[in-house]
C-alpha positions in Angstrom: -47.7 -107.2 -204.2 -49.4 -110.4 -205.4 -52.1 -111.9 -203.5 -51.8 -115.6 -202.4 -54.1 -118.1 -204.0 -56.2 -120.1 -201.6 -54.6 -123.1 -202.6 -51.2 -121.7 -201.3 -52.8 -120.9 -198.1 -53.3 -123.2 -195.2 -56.5 -125.5 -195.8 -57.3 -124.8 -192.1 -57.3 -121.1 -192.6 -59.6 -120.8 -195.4 -61.8 -123.5 -193.9 -62.2 -122.1 -190.6 -63.0 -118.6 -191.9 -65.7 -120.2 -194.3 -64.0 -119.0 -197.5 -63.9 -120.2 -201.2 -60.9 -122.5 -201.2 -60.0 -121.4 -204.7 -59.9 -117.6 -204.1 -60.0 -117.3 -200.4 -62.5 -114.4 -200.5 -65.8 -115.5 -201.4 -68.3 -117.0 -198.9 -68.5 -120.8 -198.6 -71.8 -120.9 -196.7 -75.2 -119.6 -197.5 -76.7 -120.6 -194.2 -75.3 -122.0 -190.8 -74.3 -125.3 -192.5 -75.6 -125.2 -196.1 -73.1 -124.6 -198.8 -73.7 -121.8 -201.1 -74.3 -123.0 -204.8 -71.2 -121.1 -206.1 -68.5 -118.5 -204.9 -69.7 -115.0 -205.0 -66.3 -113.8 -205.7 -64.7 -116.1 -208.3 -67.7 -118.3 -209.3 -66.3 -121.6 -208.4 -69.2 -124.1 -208.4 -69.4 -125.9 -205.0 -71.3 -128.9 -206.3 -68.0 -130.9 -206.0 -68.2 -130.6 -202.2 -69.8 -133.5 -200.2 -68.5 -133.8 -196.7 -71.5 -135.8 -195.8 -71.5 -136.6 -192.1 -67.9 -136.0 -191.8 -68.1 -132.9 -189.7 -70.6 -134.3 -187.4 -68.5 -137.6 -186.8 -65.4 -135.6 -186.0 -67.1 -133.0 -183.7 -68.8 -135.9 -181.8 -65.8 -138.0 -181.5 -63.7 -135.1 -180.3 -66.3 -133.7 -177.9 -67.6 -136.8 -176.4 -64.7 -137.1 -174.1 -64.7 -133.8 -172.5 -68.6 -133.9 -172.2 -68.7 -137.3 -170.6 -65.9 -136.5 -168.5 -67.7 -133.2 -167.3 -70.8 -135.3 -166.6 -68.9 -137.9 -164.7 -67.2 -135.4 -162.7 -70.6 -133.8 -161.6 -72.1 -137.3 -160.8 -69.1 -138.6 -158.9 -68.3 -135.4 -157.0 -71.9 -134.1 -156.1 -74.3 -137.0 -156.6 -76.8 -134.6 -157.9 -80.4 -135.3 -159.1 -81.0 -136.1 -162.8 -82.4 -132.6 -163.5 -79.1 -131.1 -162.7 -77.4 -133.0 -165.6 -80.1 -131.6 -167.8 -79.2 -128.1 -166.6 -75.3 -128.4 -166.9 -74.2 -131.4 -169.0 -76.6 -131.0 -171.9 -75.8 -127.3 -172.5 -72.2 -128.1 -172.2 -72.5 -130.7 -174.8 -74.4 -128.4 -177.0 -72.1 -125.5 -176.6 -69.0 -127.6 -177.2 -70.3 -129.3 -180.4 -72.7 -126.9 -182.4 -70.2 -123.9 -182.9 -67.4 -126.0 -184.2 -69.5 -127.8 -186.9 -69.3 -125.0 -189.4 -65.5 -124.4 -189.3 -64.8 -128.4 -189.4 -67.1 -128.5 -192.5 -65.3 -125.6 -194.1 -61.9 -127.4 -193.4 -63.3 -130.7 -195.1 -64.7 -128.8 -198.2 -61.4 -126.8 -198.5 -59.4 -130.1 -198.4 -61.5 -131.7 -200.9 -61.0 -128.8 -203.4 -57.2 -128.3 -202.6 -56.5 -132.2 -202.7 -58.6 -132.7 -205.8 -60.8 -135.4 -204.0 -63.1 -137.5 -206.2 -65.7 -140.2 -205.6 -64.1 -143.6 -205.4 -64.5 -145.7 -208.2 -63.8 -149.4 -208.7 -61.2 -150.5 -211.3 -62.6 -152.9 -213.9 -60.8 -156.1 -214.5 -59.7 -155.1 -218.0 -58.2 -151.9 -216.7 -56.4 -153.3 -213.8 -52.6 -153.5 -214.1 -51.2 -157.1 -214.4 -50.5 -158.6 -211.0 -47.0 -159.5 -210.0 -46.1 -163.0 -209.4 -43.8 -163.3 -206.4 -41.6 -166.6 -206.6 -41.3 -168.4 -203.4 -38.0 -167.8 -201.4 -37.3 -164.5 -203.1 -38.3 -161.0 -201.6 
């Protein structure tokens, strides 16, 4: 039986497991959020990967609603002192954001590799395709 390449697997499956996007076996991370320099199974250089602040943005925007709703529910239902929010809402926010940072970063790195994402470049005027002239009254 032949083994599926990572590109044929789901981006989510490879990314969430923190595996190499090319072979699906090697480790993607050398620390909690630090990318390994290369795959320990196939040798793929991970220098192409730059998810920047993407994982943090997606996690914050996703978990802001439940965390805010939880804090508001406690405030409106019980009207507790401020220290109760530090004991309940703050841990809820941290426990809902921190564990999913690594899988989201893995998904973004796998997506960059599988979709062959590159840094954006501006087209120079001499390389630009000729502009199409649209005549008035014609579609």
